[in-house]
FIRO-824994 format. One line per field, with one value per residue (C-alpha): residue in three letters; residue number from 0; x, y negated, z. Coordinates in steps of 0.2 Angstrom, whole numbers, plus 5000, padded with zeros to 4 digits. Each point is the difference from the previous one (the first is absolute). Example, Ala and Ser with C-alpha at 12.3 -4.5 7.8 and 13.67 -1.06 7.14 Angstrom:
// residues 2
residuo (ALA|SER)
num (0|1)
u (5062|5006)
v (5022|4983)
w (5039|4997)
***
This chain:
// residues 348
residuo (MET|THR|ARG|VAL|TRP|HIS|ILE|PRO|VAL|HIS|ASP|PRO|THR|ARG|VAL|ARG|ASP|ALA|ARG|VAL|ALA|THR|GLU|ARG|ALA|GLY|ALA|ARG|ALA|GLY|LEU|ASP|ALA|HIS|ARG|THR|ALA|VAL|ALA|ALA|LEU|VAL|ALA|THR|GLU|LEU|ALA|THR|ASN|LEU|LEU|ARG|HIS|ALA|GLY|GLY|GLY|ARG|LEU|VAL|ILE|ASP|LEU|VAL|ASP|GLY|PRO|GLY|THR|GLY|THR|ASP|GLY|PRO|ALA|MET|GLN|LEU|VAL|ALA|LEU|ASP|HIS|GLY|PRO|GLY|ILE|GLN|ASP|VAL|THR|ALA|ALA|PRO|ARG|ASP|GLY|TYR|THR|THR|SER|GLU|ALA|SER|LEU|GLY|ALA|GLY|LEU|GLY|THR|CYS|LEU|ARG|ILE|SER|SER|GLU|CYS|ASP|LEU|TYR|SER|THR|ARG|ARG|GLY|THR|VAL|MET|VAL|ALA|ARG|VAL|ASP|PRO|GLY|ALA|ASP|ARG|ALA|ARG|THR|SER|PRO|ALA|CYS|ARG|ALA|GLY|GLY|ILE|ASN|VAL|PRO|PHE|GLY|ARG|ALA|GLU|HIS|SER|GLY|ASP|ALA|TRP|SER|ARG|VAL|ARG|SER|GLY|PRO|ARG|LEU|ILE|LEU|LEU|LEU|ALA|ASP|GLY|LEU|GLY|HIS|GLY|THR|LYS|ALA|ALA|GLN|ALA|SER|ALA|PRO|ALA|VAL|HIS|GLU|LEU|HIS|ARG|ALA|GLY|HIS|LEU|PRO|PRO|ASP|GLY|LEU|LEU|SER|ARG|PRO|HIS|PRO|ALA|LEU|ARG|PRO|THR|ARG|GLY|ALA|ALA|VAL|ALA|VAL|ALA|GLN|LEU|ASP|THR|ASP|THR|GLY|GLU|LEU|ALA|PHE|ALA|GLY|VAL|GLY|ASN|ILE|GLY|ALA|ARG|LEU|LEU|THR|ALA|GLY|SER|TRP|GLU|HIS|LEU|VAL|SER|HIS|PRO|GLY|ILE|VAL|GLY|ALA|GLN|PHE|PRO|ALA|THR|VAL|PRO|VAL|ARG|ARG|GLU|PRO|TRP|ARG|PRO|GLY|SER|LEU|LEU|VAL|LEU|HIS|SER|ASP|GLY|LEU|PRO|GLY|ARG|TRP|MET|PRO|PRO|ASP|ASP|PRO|GLU|LEU|LEU|THR|HIS|ALA|PRO|ALA|VAL|ILE|ALA|ALA|THR|VAL|LEU|ARG|ASP|ALA|GLY|SER|ALA|ALA|GLY|PRO|VAL|ARG|ASP|ASP|THR|CYS|VAL|ALA|VAL|LEU|ALA|ALA|ASP|HIS|PRO|ALA|GLY|ARG|PRO)
num (0|1|2|3|4|5|6|7|8|9|10|11|12|13|14|15|16|17|18|19|20|21|22|23|24|25|26|27|28|29|30|31|32|33|34|35|36|37|38|39|40|41|42|43|44|45|46|47|48|49|50|51|52|53|54|55|56|57|58|59|60|61|62|63|64|65|66|67|68|69|70|71|72|73|74|75|76|77|78|79|80|81|82|83|84|85|86|87|88|89|90|91|92|93|94|95|96|97|98|99|100|101|102|103|104|105|106|107|108|109|110|111|112|113|114|115|116|117|118|119|120|121|122|123|124|125|126|127|128|129|130|131|132|133|134|135|136|137|138|139|140|141|142|143|144|145|146|147|148|149|150|151|152|153|154|155|156|157|158|159|160|161|162|163|164|165|166|167|168|169|170|171|172|173|174|175|176|177|178|179|180|181|182|183|184|185|186|187|188|189|190|191|192|193|194|195|196|197|198|199|200|201|202|203|204|205|206|207|208|209|210|211|212|213|214|215|216|217|218|219|220|221|222|223|224|225|226|227|228|229|230|231|232|233|234|235|236|237|238|239|240|241|242|243|244|245|246|247|248|249|250|251|252|253|254|255|256|257|258|259|260|261|262|263|264|265|266|267|268|269|270|271|272|273|274|275|276|277|278|279|280|281|282|283|284|285|286|287|288|289|290|291|292|293|294|295|296|297|298|299|300|301|302|303|304|305|306|307|308|309|310|311|312|313|314|315|316|317|318|319|320|321|322|323|324|325|326|327|328|329|330|331|332|333|334|335|336|337|338|339|340|341|342|343|344|345|346|347)
u (5751|5001|5015|4999|5012|5004|5011|5009|4997|5016|5007|4994|5005|4988|4987|5006|4999|4984|4992|5011|4994|4980|5005|5005|4985|4989|5006|5000|4982|4996|4994|4999|5012|4988|4998|5018|5003|4988|5007|5017|4994|4994|5015|5011|4990|4998|5019|5002|4989|5010|5016|4995|4989|5001|5020|4999|4989|4997|4989|4993|4990|4994|4984|4983|4982|4992|4982|4990|4999|5017|4998|5007|5018|5009|5002|5016|5000|5015|5001|5010|5006|5011|5003|4997|4994|4983|4990|4993|4984|4993|4985|5009|5015|4993|4994|5012|5011|4999|5019|5011|5016|5006|5007|4984|4984|4988|4992|5007|4988|4984|5006|5001|4986|4991|5009|5001|4985|4999|5009|5002|5010|5005|5010|5005|5017|5005|5001|4990|4993|4992|4994|4997|4991|5000|4987|5002|4990|4990|4992|4986|4986|5005|4988|4997|4997|4997|5021|5016|5016|5016|5020|5020|5011|5019|5015|5014|5016|4991|5000|4989|4990|4989|4997|4985|4983|4982|4987|4980|4987|4980|4989|4981|4997|5016|5018|5014|5016|5016|5017|5015|5016|5014|5013|5014|5002|5004|4996|4997|4988|4993|4996|4993|4985|4997|4988|4992|4993|4997|4987|4993|4994|4997|4988|4993|4984|5007|5000|5015|5007|4996|5010|5016|5000|4996|5017|5008|5006|5007|5010|5009|5015|5003|5007|4980|4993|4991|4983|4984|4982|4988|4981|4990|4981|4993|4980|5002|5014|5010|5020|5007|5020|5012|5017|5014|5018|5005|4990|4995|4980|4996|4980|4994|4982|4989|5013|5014|5013|5002|5011|4992|5014|5006|4999|5019|5005|5010|4985|5012|5007|4994|4980|4990|4987|4986|4999|4991|4990|4997|4983|4999|4988|5004|4993|5001|5016|5009|5018|5012|5015|5012|5018|5016|5012|5012|4989|5007|4991|4997|4993|4986|4981|5000|4990|4995|4982|5004|5012|4987|4989|5013|5003|5003|5017|5004|4996|5010|5016|5002|4997|5015|5010|4996|5002|5020|5015|5018|5003|4989|5008|4989|5005|4985|4988|4986|4983|4986|4978|4988|4979|4992|4983|4997|5004|5003|5014|5014|4994|5018)
v (4485|5018|5004|5021|5010|5015|5012|5017|5012|5015|4997|4995|4981|4999|5001|4988|4988|5007|4992|4983|4998|5001|4988|4987|5004|4998|4983|4995|5005|4991|5016|4999|5010|5013|5003|5001|5011|5013|4998|5002|5018|5004|4998|5007|5016|5000|4997|5015|5012|4993|5007|5016|5007|4993|4999|4982|4988|4981|4987|4985|4988|4984|4989|5002|4992|5006|5008|4986|4983|4996|4987|5009|5002|5014|5017|5009|5018|5013|5012|5017|5012|5014|5013|5015|5015|4992|5003|5020|4996|4981|5003|5008|4988|4985|5012|4993|5014|5008|4999|5011|4994|5005|4982|4993|4999|4998|4986|4986|5001|5001|4984|4991|5006|4992|4984|4994|4990|5012|5016|5013|5013|5012|5014|5011|5014|4983|4988|4990|4984|4990|4985|4990|4982|4988|4986|4983|4999|5013|5014|4997|5011|5007|4998|5011|4989|5007|5003|4991|4998|5001|5000|5002|4987|5007|4988|4999|5009|4999|4980|4991|4992|5008|4990|5011|4997|5008|4994|5002|4990|5002|4986|5005|5016|5000|5008|4991|5007|4992|5006|4987|5003|4985|5001|5008|5006|4992|4983|4991|5013|4999|4982|5002|5015|4993|4983|5014|5007|4982|4997|5016|4998|4980|5005|5019|4995|4997|5013|5008|4991|4984|5009|5001|4983|4990|5005|4995|4983|5002|5015|4984|4998|5019|5014|5003|5017|5016|5000|5013|4996|5013|4996|5015|4992|5012|4996|5004|5013|4990|4998|4986|5001|4984|5000|4988|5009|5016|5007|5018|5005|5019|5002|5018|5002|5013|5012|4992|4985|4986|4985|4985|4990|4980|4987|4994|4985|4992|4990|4984|4999|5011|4999|5006|4990|5013|5015|5015|5007|5020|5005|5017|5012|5003|5017|5012|5005|4985|4995|4986|4997|4986|5001|4989|5006|5005|5017|5010|4996|5020|5004|5012|4997|5011|5014|5006|4997|5001|4985|4992|5000|4992|4980|4990|4998|5018|5002|4984|5005|5021|4990|4988|5018|5012|4991|4994|5013|5000|5001|4983|4990|4984|4984|4987|4999|5009|4998|5010|4996|5012|4996|5016|5005|5004|5014|4999|4993|5007|5017|5010)
w (5016|5000|5015|5001|5013|4989|5012|4996|5014|4996|5018|5018|5001|4984|5017|5006|4985|4998|5016|4999|4980|5007|5014|4989|4989|5013|5004|4982|5001|5015|5010|5017|5010|5004|4982|4995|5013|4994|4981|5007|5008|4984|4993|5010|4999|4983|4997|5013|4989|4985|5007|5012|4986|4983|5000|4998|4989|5000|5010|4991|5013|4992|5001|4992|5002|5013|4997|5006|4991|4998|5011|5016|4995|4992|5005|5002|4987|5005|4987|5002|4986|4996|4989|5014|5001|5006|5012|5002|5009|4998|5007|5017|4999|5009|5016|5016|5002|4984|4992|4989|5010|5014|5004|4999|5012|4986|5002|4988|4987|5012|5008|4985|4998|5014|5000|4983|4991|4987|4998|4984|4994|4985|4999|4991|4995|4989|5018|5010|4998|5015|5001|5016|5002|5016|5000|5009|5016|5008|4991|4991|4996|4980|4985|4985|4984|4984|4996|5006|4997|5003|4995|5002|4996|5000|4996|4989|5012|5015|4998|5014|4985|4987|4986|4995|5013|5001|5006|5002|5004|5003|4993|5001|4992|4991|5005|4992|5000|4990|4999|4995|4992|5002|4987|5006|5019|5018|5006|4984|4991|5016|5001|4984|5004|5017|4990|4991|5017|5008|4986|5001|5018|4994|4987|5002|4994|4980|4987|4996|4986|5011|5013|4991|4990|5019|5006|4984|5004|5015|4992|4988|5011|5003|4991|4994|5003|4993|5009|4999|5006|5005|5005|5005|5003|5010|4998|4981|5000|4987|5002|4989|4996|4994|4999|4992|5002|5003|5013|4998|5002|5000|5004|5006|4993|4995|5005|4987|5001|4988|4999|5002|4990|5003|4991|4994|5008|5014|5015|5005|4982|4985|5005|4985|4992|5005|5012|4995|5016|4998|5007|5006|5011|5017|5003|5016|5001|4989|5006|4994|4999|4998|5001|4995|4988|5016|4994|4988|4983|4998|5018|5002|5007|5016|4997|5018|5002|5021|4998|4993|5014|5009|5006|4985|5007|5003|4981|4994|5014|4992|4981|5005|5007|4989|4984|5003|4997|5005|4981|4996|5016|5004|4990|5006|5013|5001|5004|4999|5005|5000|4999|5004|5008|5018|5012|5017|5009|5014|4990|5003)
***
């Protein structure tokens, strides 16, 4: 099941909470003592920066697929989100000694960039989003695939488990992105979304409609789930999409956004006789956003070209942050996953 640590950071006591949560996440992921200590230091720096420079924010810690084949265990992902004033000079900020606060030595961002397996930062006057990942085992050479996937998952009411889940897997030239939303929220909803992710890793070679029907028997004893699958063939440049239930999907292609519609039904309960598969060309600059219904139905796709050059997890976290408002509080688990063209990682 999807375990998430969601920590609001509005006073100094939360810095310790962030460090403790990271240690627990490291134990759950099976990270060794060194990698867990690295993640704890990153969490401490991110939480401290939220307080010192943004007036507070939130830290989301979860376990995601590592950059390899998925056989090396999960990686830890740390996401810091805020609505602060933003970073005036994003290029200079990661340099050691650069600071806008008399209480800071100016080493926090540089430390996160150096010790994380991957780190990316996006900042505007609307606030800052920073994503750091700590992989299992030693650092390895980073590959440059034709595209990458990333996401963020936030449980309702800061519960331990999210009923939403996302994952990605590679099968030859194909990159498959899946998002599942178990009916309701919390532990029982998580028990419905988990089998969909499990089957993805067992049968990633199947077409999208096959990946939707495959977990249907396993979900029968559960509440059921809405599931969507996007499969990108990097050899042919074609994106195939299919969904059952109310998973939202927006595709940016040729400079404009369009909806990809899922078929009515519930995986595990009311599976349709046939599932239509939509196929679209994947062009330079294309980008796909999948999301659960925790995201407001009228959310606006990002229009900043700079954001679209960042890591998919940063794009997903920014979409999640900017879609919500105090006037429309979140009433469900929320998951956003992004498939995007590859760009250099670790660039602030």
